[in-house]
All heavy atoms as a GROMACS GRO file, in nm:
protein
  275
    1GLU      N    1   8.451  -9.958   4.720
    1GLU     CA    2   8.596  -9.950   4.715
    1GLU      C    3   8.658  -9.997   4.846
    1GLU      O    4   8.776  -9.975   4.868
    1GLU     CB    5   8.638  -9.807   4.683
    1GLU     CG    6   8.598  -9.761   4.547
    1GLU     CD    7   8.642  -9.619   4.516
    1GLU    OE1    8   8.729  -9.566   4.587
    1GLU    OE2    9   8.589  -9.562   4.423
    2GLY      N   10   8.577 -10.054   4.936
    2GLY     CA   11   8.631 -10.101   5.060
    2GLY      C   12   8.649  -9.993   5.166
    2GLY      O   13   8.715 -10.015   5.265
    3ARG      N   14   8.591  -9.877   5.143
    3ARG     CA   15   8.603  -9.768   5.240
    3ARG      C   16   8.496  -9.784   5.347
    3ARG      O   17   8.400  -9.855   5.332
    3ARG     CB   18   8.587  -9.633   5.171
    3ARG     CG   19   8.697  -9.608   5.070
    3ARG     CD   20   8.681  -9.474   5.008
    3ARG     NE   21   8.788  -9.452   4.911
    3ARG     CZ   22   8.788  -9.357   4.824
    3ARG    NH1   23   8.690  -9.271   4.820
    3ARG    NH2   24   8.887  -9.344   4.738
    4GLY      N   25   8.511  -9.710   5.456
    4GLY     CA   26   8.418  -9.718   5.566
    4GLY      C   27   8.290  -9.640   5.545
    4GLY      O   28   8.190  -9.667   5.610
    5SER      N   29   8.292  -9.546   5.453
    5SER     CA   30   8.172  -9.467   5.428
    5SER      C   31   8.176  -9.412   5.285
    5SER      O   32   8.278  -9.416   5.219
    5SER     CB   33   8.161  -9.352   5.528
    5SER     OG   34   8.268  -9.262   5.512
    6PHE      N   35   8.061  -9.359   5.241
    6PHE     CA   36   8.053  -9.299   5.109
    6PHE      C   37   7.946  -9.192   5.112
    6PHE      O   38   7.866  -9.184   5.206
    6PHE     CB   39   8.025  -9.403   5.001
    6PHE     CG   40   7.897  -9.481   5.022
    6PHE    CD1   41   7.779  -9.439   4.964
    6PHE    CD2   42   7.896  -9.594   5.101
    6PHE    CE1   43   7.661  -9.510   4.984
    6PHE    CE2   44   7.780  -9.666   5.121
    6PHE     CZ   45   7.661  -9.624   5.063
    7ALA      N   46   7.942  -9.108   5.012
    7ALA     CA   47   7.844  -9.002   5.003
    7ALA      C   48   7.732  -9.043   4.909
    7ALA      O   49   7.756  -9.102   4.804
    7ALA     CB   50   7.908  -8.873   4.953
    8LEU      N   51   7.606  -9.014   4.949
    8LEU     CA   52   7.490  -9.042   4.866
    8LEU      C   53   7.393  -8.927   4.884
    8LEU      O   54   7.350  -8.899   4.996
    8LEU     CB   55   7.425  -9.174   4.907
    8LEU     CG   56   7.298  -9.212   4.832
    8LEU    CD1   57   7.330  -9.241   4.686
    8LEU    CD2   58   7.233  -9.333   4.895
    9ASP      N   59   7.361  -8.860   4.777
    9ASP     CA   60   7.271  -8.744   4.781
    9ASP      C   61   7.316  -8.641   4.884
    9ASP      O   62   7.235  -8.585   4.958
    9ASP     CB   63   7.127  -8.788   4.810
    9ASP     CG   64   7.069  -8.874   4.699
    9ASP    OD1   65   7.111  -8.858   4.583
    9ASP    OD2   66   6.982  -8.957   4.728
   10GLY      N   67   7.447  -8.620   4.894
   10GLY     CA   68   7.501  -8.519   4.984
   10GLY      C   69   7.508  -8.561   5.129
   10GLY      O   70   7.542  -8.481   5.215
   11LYS      N   71   7.476  -8.688   5.160
   11LYS     CA   72   7.483  -8.737   5.298
   11LYS      C   73   7.588  -8.847   5.306
   11LYS      O   74   7.606  -8.924   5.214
   11LYS     CB   75   7.348  -8.792   5.342
   11LYS     CG   76   7.239  -8.688   5.343
   11LYS     CD   77   7.110  -8.748   5.394
   11LYS     CE   78   6.994  -8.656   5.375
   11LYS     NZ   79   6.977  -8.555   5.470
   12MET      N   80   7.656  -8.854   5.420
   12MET     CA   81   7.755  -8.958   5.442
   12MET      C   82   7.685  -9.083   5.491
   12MET      O   83   7.606  -9.078   5.584
   12MET     CB   84   7.860  -8.913   5.543
   12MET     CG   85   7.949  -8.800   5.492
   12MET     SD   86   8.032  -8.837   5.336
   12MET     CE   87   8.141  -8.968   5.385
   13ILE      N   88   7.715  -9.195   5.427
   13ILE     CA   89   7.656  -9.324   5.462
   13ILE      C   90   7.769  -9.415   5.508
   13ILE      O   91   7.868  -9.432   5.438
   13ILE     CB   92   7.587  -9.387   5.338
   13ILE    CG1   93   7.489  -9.291   5.274
   13ILE    CG2   94   7.521  -9.518   5.377
   13ILE    CD1   95   7.374  -9.248   5.359
   14ASP      N   96   7.752  -9.475   5.627
   14ASP     CA   97   7.854  -9.566   5.676
   14ASP      C   98   7.793  -9.704   5.702
   14ASP      O   99   7.673  -9.724   5.682
   14ASP     CB  100   7.925  -9.512   5.799
   14ASP     CG  101   7.832  -9.484   5.915
   14ASP    OD1  102   7.711  -9.512   5.905
   14ASP    OD2  103   7.880  -9.432   6.018
   15ILE      N  104   7.874  -9.797   5.743
   15ILE     CA  105   7.832  -9.936   5.757
   15ILE      C  106   7.711  -9.954   5.850
   15ILE      O  107   7.618 -10.026   5.815
   15ILE     CB  108   7.950 -10.025   5.801
   15ILE    CG1  109   8.060 -10.024   5.695
   15ILE    CG2  110   7.905 -10.168   5.829
   15ILE    CD1  111   8.017 -10.070   5.557
   16PRO      N  112   7.706  -9.890   5.967
   16PRO     CA  113   7.587  -9.909   6.052
   16PRO      C  114   7.457  -9.864   5.985
   16PRO      O  115   7.352  -9.927   6.002
   16PRO     CB  116   7.616  -9.823   6.176
   16PRO     CG  117   7.764  -9.816   6.182
   16PRO     CD  118   7.809  -9.815   6.038
   17ILE      N  119   7.461  -9.762   5.905
   17ILE     CA  120   7.342  -9.715   5.834
   17ILE      C  121   7.301  -9.817   5.728
   17ILE      O  122   7.183  -9.848   5.711
   17ILE     CB  123   7.365  -9.575   5.772
   17ILE    CG1  124   7.378  -9.474   5.885
   17ILE    CG2  125   7.253  -9.537   5.676
   17ILE    CD1  126   7.416  -9.335   5.840
   18VAL      N  127   7.398  -9.873   5.658
   18VAL     CA  128   7.370  -9.976   5.557
   18VAL      C  129   7.307 -10.098   5.624
   18VAL      O  130   7.207 -10.151   5.577
   18VAL     CB  131   7.499 -10.015   5.481
   18VAL    CG1  132   7.474 -10.135   5.392
   18VAL    CG2  133   7.550  -9.897   5.399
   19ARG      N  134   7.364 -10.140   5.736
   19ARG     CA  135   7.310 -10.257   5.808
   19ARG      C  136   7.166 -10.232   5.854
   19ARG      O  137   7.081 -10.320   5.845
   19ARG     CB  138   7.397 -10.291   5.929
   19ARG     CG  139   7.539 -10.328   5.896
   19ARG     CD  140   7.562 -10.477   5.906
   19ARG     NE  141   7.701 -10.517   5.907
   19ARG     CZ  142   7.784 -10.513   5.805
   19ARG    NH1  143   7.744 -10.462   5.692
   19ARG    NH2  144   7.907 -10.557   5.814
   20ARG      N  145   7.140 -10.112   5.905
   20ARG     CA  146   7.004 -10.078   5.950
   20ARG      C  147   6.907 -10.081   5.833
   20ARG      O  148   6.795 -10.133   5.845
   20ARG     CB  149   7.005  -9.940   6.016
   20ARG     CG  150   6.881  -9.910   6.092
   20ARG     CD  151   6.882  -9.777   6.162
   20ARG     NE  152   7.015  -9.730   6.197
   20ARG     CZ  153   7.051  -9.602   6.203
   20ARG    NH1  154   6.964  -9.508   6.176
   20ARG    NH2  155   7.172  -9.569   6.236
   21ALA      N  156   6.948 -10.028   5.720
   21ALA     CA  157   6.862 -10.029   5.601
   21ALA      C  158   6.836 -10.172   5.553
   21ALA      O  159   6.723 -10.205   5.517
   21ALA     CB  160   6.926  -9.946   5.490
   22GLU      N  161   6.938 -10.256   5.556
   22GLU     CA  162   6.921 -10.395   5.514
   22GLU      C  163   6.822 -10.468   5.606
   22GLU      O  164   6.744 -10.550   5.560
   22GLU     CB  165   7.055 -10.468   5.514
   22GLU     CG  166   7.147 -10.425   5.403
   22GLU     CD  167   7.285 -10.484   5.412
   22GLU    OE1  168   7.327 -10.527   5.521
   22GLU    OE2  169   7.353 -10.486   5.307
   23ALA      N  170   6.826 -10.437   5.735
   23ALA     CA  171   6.733 -10.500   5.830
   23ALA      C  172   6.591 -10.449   5.810
   23ALA      O  173   6.494 -10.520   5.835
   23ALA     CB  174   6.779 -10.473   5.973
   24LEU      N  175   6.578 -10.326   5.764
   24LEU     CA  176   6.446 -10.265   5.746
   24LEU      C  177   6.375 -10.314   5.620
   24LEU      O  178   6.252 -10.321   5.617
   24LEU     CB  179   6.462 -10.112   5.741
   24LEU     CG  180   6.336 -10.029   5.731
   24LEU    CD1  181   6.249 -10.051   5.853
   24LEU    CD2  182   6.372  -9.883   5.717
   25LEU      N  183   6.448 -10.353   5.518
   25LEU     CA  184   6.387 -10.392   5.392
   25LEU      C  185   6.287 -10.507   5.404
   25LEU      O  186   6.176 -10.498   5.349
   25LEU     CB  187   6.495 -10.426   5.288
   25LEU     CG  188   6.568 -10.305   5.232
   25LEU    CD1  189   6.684 -10.350   5.143
   25LEU    CD2  190   6.474 -10.215   5.156
   26PRO      N  191   6.318 -10.617   5.475
   26PRO     CA  192   6.218 -10.724   5.488
   26PRO      C  193   6.090 -10.676   5.558
   26PRO      O  194   5.980 -10.718   5.522
   26PRO     CB  195   6.290 -10.832   5.570
   26PRO     CG  196   6.434 -10.805   5.550
   26PRO     CD  197   6.446 -10.657   5.533
   27ARG      N  198   6.104 -10.590   5.656
   27ARG     CA  199   5.986 -10.537   5.726
   27ARG      C  200   5.902 -10.453   5.630
   27ARG      O  201   5.779 -10.463   5.629
   27ARG     CB  202   6.029 -10.452   5.845
   27ARG     CG  203   6.091 -10.534   5.956
   27ARG     CD  204   6.138 -10.448   6.070
   27ARG     NE  205   6.027 -10.378   6.132
   27ARG     CZ  206   6.041 -10.280   6.218
   27ARG    NH1  207   6.161 -10.238   6.253
   27ARG    NH2  208   5.935 -10.221   6.270
   28ALA      N  209   5.967 -10.371   5.549
   28ALA     CA  210   5.895 -10.287   5.454
   28ALA      C  211   5.820 -10.373   5.351
   28ALA      O  212   5.706 -10.343   5.316
   28ALA     CB  213   5.990 -10.192   5.383
   29LYS      N  214   5.884 -10.481   5.305
   29LYS     CA  215   5.819 -10.571   5.210
   29LYS      C  216   5.697 -10.637   5.273
   29LYS      O  217   5.593 -10.651   5.210
   29LYS     CB  218   5.917 -10.676   5.161
   29LYS     CG  219   6.021 -10.622   5.065
   29LYS     CD  220   6.115 -10.732   5.020
   29LYS     CE  221   6.224 -10.675   4.932
   29LYS     NZ  222   6.319 -10.779   4.890
   30ALA      N  223   5.711 -10.681   5.399
   30ALA     CA  224   5.598 -10.745   5.468
   30ALA      C  225   5.482 -10.648   5.485
   30ALA      O  226   5.366 -10.685   5.465
   30ALA     CB  227   5.644 -10.798   5.603
   31ILE      N  228   5.511 -10.525   5.518
   31ILE     CA  229   5.406 -10.424   5.534
   31ILE      C  230   5.337 -10.399   5.399
   31ILE      O  231   5.216 -10.389   5.391
   31ILE     CB  232   5.464 -10.294   5.592
   31ILE    CG1  233   5.504 -10.318   5.738
   31ILE    CG2  234   5.365 -10.179   5.581
   31ILE    CD1  235   5.588 -10.208   5.798
   32ALA      N  236   5.416 -10.390   5.292
   32ALA     CA  237   5.360 -10.368   5.159
   32ALA      C  238   5.269 -10.483   5.118
   32ALA      O  239   5.162 -10.462   5.060
   32ALA     CB  240   5.470 -10.347   5.058
   33GLN      N  241   5.310 -10.605   5.149
   33GLN     CA  242   5.228 -10.722   5.114
   33GLN      C  243   5.097 -10.721   5.193
   33GLN      O  244   4.992 -10.754   5.138
   33GLN     CB  245   5.305 -10.851   5.141
   33GLN     CG  246   5.413 -10.877   5.042
   33GLN     CD  247   5.496 -11.001   5.074
   33GLN    OE1  248   5.487 -11.055   5.185
   33GLN    NE2  249   5.576 -11.045   4.980
   34ARG      N  250   5.103 -10.684   5.319
   34ARG     CA  251   4.982 -10.677   5.400
   34ARG      C  252   4.888 -10.570   5.349
   34ARG      O  253   4.767 -10.590   5.345
   34ARG     CB  254   5.018 -10.645   5.546
   34ARG     CG  255   4.988 -10.761   5.637
   34ARG     CD  256   5.007 -10.723   5.778
   34ARG     NE  257   5.142 -10.763   5.816
   34ARG     CZ  258   5.210 -10.716   5.917
   34ARG    NH1  259   5.156 -10.626   5.995
   34ARG    NH2  260   5.329 -10.758   5.943
   35ALA      N  261   4.943 -10.457   5.308
   35ALA     CA  262   4.860 -10.348   5.257
   35ALA      C  263   4.795 -10.383   5.124
   35ALA      O  264   4.684 -10.338   5.095
   35ALA     CB  265   4.946 -10.222   5.241
   36ALA      N  266   4.862 -10.466   5.043
   36ALA     CA  267   4.808 -10.505   4.913
   36ALA      C  268   4.700 -10.612   4.926
   36ALA      O  269   4.617 -10.626   4.835
   36ALA     CB  270   4.922 -10.556   4.824
   37ALA      N  271   4.699 -10.683   5.036
   37ALA     CA  272   4.602 -10.793   5.054
   37ALA      C  273   4.464 -10.742   5.093
   37ALA      O  274   4.437 -10.638   5.133
   37ALA     CB  275   4.652 -10.890   5.158
   0.00000   0.00000   0.00000
């Protein structure tokens, strides 16, 4: 809705948390691929 934050599972999520999670996803995928190999 264009707001600065929202609630998810009872926790407040704001833009810096979203950005950090977006940066973490490629690392998590790379680790998963390495573990599967």
